[in-house]
N, C-alpha and C positions, 0 to 999 in steps of 0.2 A: 504494500500500500504506500502510495506517495505521501509526502508531507501535506500536500494540498488536500488529498482525499481524507487523511487522518484529521486535519483541522475541520473539514466539512462534516465528517461524522461526529466529531466531538461537539461541534456547534449544535447539530441537530439533537444530540444527546442532552445537552443543557436545556434546550428548548423543550424537549420531551419531559424532562424532569419538572420544569416550571409548570407545564400544562397539566401534569399529573396532580400537582399540589392544587392548582387553581380549580380543576374540575372536581377534585375530592371535596374541597371546601364549599364550592357551589352546591354540591350534592348534600353536604351537611346542612346548609341553610334550608334547602328544600325539605329535608327530613325533619329538621327541627320545627319548621313551620307546619308540618303535618303531624306534629307531636309524637313522632316516632323516636326522636331524641329528646330527652328532657334534662332538666338541670341547667347549668351554665354552659354556654358555648361561645368560644372566642375563635374567630376565623382569621386566617393569615392572608387573605386576598389583598394583593398589592405588594407583599413582602417576599414573594417567591424567589427573587434573585439572591436573597441572602442565604436561604437554606440550600439552594442548588449550588451556589458558588462555594460555600464553606464545606458542605458535606462531600462535595466532589473532590476535595483536597485530602480527605481522610482515608486511612486504610481500615480494613475490617477489624483490626486489633485495637483500634483507638476507641475512646469512650466519648459519649455525647450526653450532655444534660441540657434540658430546655425549660421553658416556662409553661404556663397553662395554655399558651397559644402554640401548641406543639404538634398538631396533626401533621403538618408538612415535614417537620423534622423527622418524625417517626417514620413516615412513608418513605422519604428519601434515604433514611438510614437502613431500610430493608425490612421494616416491620410489615407483615402482610396486610394489605388494605382491608381484606375481609375481617381480620382480627381487630383492626382499628375500629371499623364501623360496628362490629359485634360488641366491642367494649362500650361504645357510646349507646348502643341499644340496651346495655345491661345484661348481655347474654354470656353464658359460661364459656363460649368459644372466643370471647374477647381476650386480648393479650394479658389482662389482669382478671380474667373470669367475670368481667362485668362489674367488678367491685370498685374500680377506680373512676371510670367514666371519662369524659372528654378531657379533663384537666390532669389526669394521672396515668397517662399511657406509659408503659414500662415494658422492656423486653431485654432480659439478660443475654439472650442468645446473640443479639446484635449490638450488645453493650450500649443500649439506649436506656439510660438511668433516669427517665422522667423528663417531662411531665411533673410540675410542681406548682401547687396553687399558692404557695407563699412567695411574695415578691422578694426576689434575691435568694430564695431558699436553696437553689442549686449551687450557689457559689461556694459555700463551705464544703459541700459534698464533692465538688470538682477538685478543690484543694486537697481533700483527703484522698481521693482516688489517685491524683497525680503524685502525692507524697508516697503512697503505697507502691506505685509503679517505679518511682525513683529509688526507693529503698530496696526493691527487688531487682534493680538494674534491668528493667524492661524498657525497650525503646518504643514506648507507647505515649501517645499524646491524648490529653483530655481537652475537649472543647466544651465550653459552657456558654449557652445563649441566655441573655436576660435583657430586659427593657431599660429605657432611660430612667424609669422610676426607681429601679433597683440601685442606681448610682447614689441615691439619697439615703440609702439604708446603711446603718453602721457596719453590717457584715461585709458590705462591699469593700470598705476601707481596710477592715481586718484581713480580708482575703487577698487584696492587692498587696498588702504589706508582707504577709507570709509567703505568698507565691514569689515575690521578688527577692525576699530575704533568703529563701531556700532554693531559689532558681529552679522552680518547679516547671515541668513540661505541660503548661496549660496555655490554651488560646482562649482569651476572654472575648466573647462576641456580643457587644452591646447593640441590640436592635433599637436604634434611636428613631422611634416613629413620632416623636415630638409631643406625645400626650401620655402621661401616666394616668390611665383610666380617662378621666375627663378634665385633667388639669394640664395646661400648656407648660412646656419645658421652662420658659422664662419666668413662670410664676412659682416654680419650685427650686430652681437652681440659680444661685447668684452668678455662677460661671457656667455658661451653656456650652462651652467647648469641652465636651466630656473626655476627649482623648487626653487633655492636659491633666485631668485628675489622675489617670493611671500613670502618665508619664512622670508625675511628681514622685512616684514610688520607685523610679529608676528602671522602669521597663519600657520596651519599645511600644509606642502607641501611634495609631494612624487613624485618621478620619477617611472613610471610604464611601463613594457613591453607592448606596445600597440598592439603587434601582438599575444598576449596570452589572449584569451577571459576570461579565468578563473582568471588571474591576474588582469585584468581590473575590472571584476565583484566584486572581493574581495575588491579592493581598493575603488571602488565606493560605496559599501555597508557601509563601515566604514565611509566614508565622508558624505554620505547621513544621516546616523544615527546621526552623530555628529551635523550636521546642524539642523536636526529635533528636537533634544533634547536640543537645546540652546547653544551648544558648539562653535557656530560661523562658519565662512567660512573655506573651505579647497581648496587646489590647487592640481590638478593632472596633472603632465606632462606625457602625454601618448605618448610614443615614437613609432611612426609608420612610414609608408611610402606609398605614392601613387604610384601605378605601372604605371599609365598613366601620360601624361603631365598635366601641371597645368589646361589647358582648351583644348577644341577641336581645338582652333585656334593656340595652342602653338606647335612649331616644336620640342621642347624638346631637344635643342642642348647643354644645360648647364650641363647635367648629363652624366657621363660615362656609357656606356651600360653594362659594367661589374658590376658596382654598382647596376644597376637595376636588373640584373640577380641574383646577390647575394641576394638581398632583396626578390626576388621572391621565393627563396628557403625557406623563412619563411612566405609563404602565410598563413594567419591566418586560412583559411578554411581547407587547407590541413593539417596543424599542428594539428588542433583540431579533424579533422576526424581520423587522425592516432592515436591520443590519445584515442579517443572513441573506436576505433577498438582494440587497445592494451588492453583496460580494458574489452573487451567483450561486450561493450554497443552499438555497431554499426555493422551491417552486410551489405553486398552488397545490399540485398533486402531492408533493412532499408533506405539506402542512395538513392536507386532508387525511393522508395516511396516518400521521401522528395523532390527529384528533380521533380517528377511528380506533386506533390502538388503545388510547386512553379511555375512550367511552366504553369499550368492551371490558377493560380492566375494572373500571368503577362500577359498571352494571353488574359484573360478576361478584364484586365485593358486597354490593347492596343485597343481591340475592342470597349470598352466603350468610350475611347478618340476619336477614329476614327469616331464614330457615333454621338458624342456630337455636338450640334449646335454652330455656331459662334455667338457671341453677335451681335444683330442688330445695324446698324449704328445709329438708333434713340436713342440708349442708350449711345452714345459717351460721353455726358457730365454728365451722371449719376455717382454719387459718387465723382464728382468734385465740390469742394466747393469754393466759392469766395464771397467776400463782394461786394454788389452792392448798387447803389443809393447814393454814397458818392461823394460830390463835390471836 
C-alpha cells in the first residue's frame, strides 16, 4: 500500500469513527425520548473529534477513564455497542449488567475504567493506575478525559501535582466545551487559559482545536509517546463544544442560540468530510458506504439491547457486599 493510499484509508477510518459516535448518540436521544432509556443522559454530539483523535493514538494495553458523557469513548475504545445500549436499557447483557446505566459504563477487558458521575472523579483513579503501571515497569499509558468544570475541583490540582512530581505516564485530556453544566467558563475560572494551570505544575501543556480531528490526533500522539517513553505526564486542553444541552433534562437556556449556531458551522464531521473531499480521498459513494456500515452496526446494537433479558429479581443482592455477623 502506498503512503497516499494509507493516508486515505486512515482518513476514512477517522471519519468512520466520528460517524459511529454521532449516530450512536443520535440513537440514544431517540431512545430516551421514547422512554426506553431512563435516568440521566449526556450526549457527546459535537465533540466526536476529541474521542476519535485521542483514542486512535492509544494501544490496547493502555487505560482510559472518562466522564459521565462517555458513550463515545467507550464505543471507540472497543466496548460492544450492543452492550453499551443494553447497559442504558438496564439489561443484564449490559457491560455492567445494567447496574451502572448511561453514566457508569465500564469494561475491564478493554481497560475502559469508566464512566464516572463525579466531576473530576476519574482523575485520582488515573493517577493511581499510572502509578501502578510505573511501579510494575509496564510501558503503559493512562488517558483521562474530564471537562473544564473539573479544573475547578481540588482533586485536579492534587492530581496534577502528583503526576508531575512522580513523572507518571498519564495524558490528561480536558474536554473544554466552555460550560460546566450551565455555567460559562469565564464565570467560574479567573484564568480561562486552562493549559496554563497544568503547565504551572511543570508538565507539558497544549491548547488544541478540539473540532479538528487531525489536530487532536497529532497532539495526542506526541503526548502518548512522551508518556510511554518516560517523559512524564502531558495536559491537552481540547477546545470543543457540545451542540446539545448538558443533559436531556436540561432546557439549555444559558447559551445564546446564535452561539450554538456559530459553533455548528464547525461541526467536526462536516469539516473533516470536506477536507477529505478536497484532497480527493472521499466521494459521495464512499460516504454513503460508511453511513450504511454505521447504520447497520447501530441497528444491530439496538436490536440486541431490545432482546436482552432483564436481570432476575433473585439477583438483586448479587455483587452487593456487606460485612455480617459483627456485634
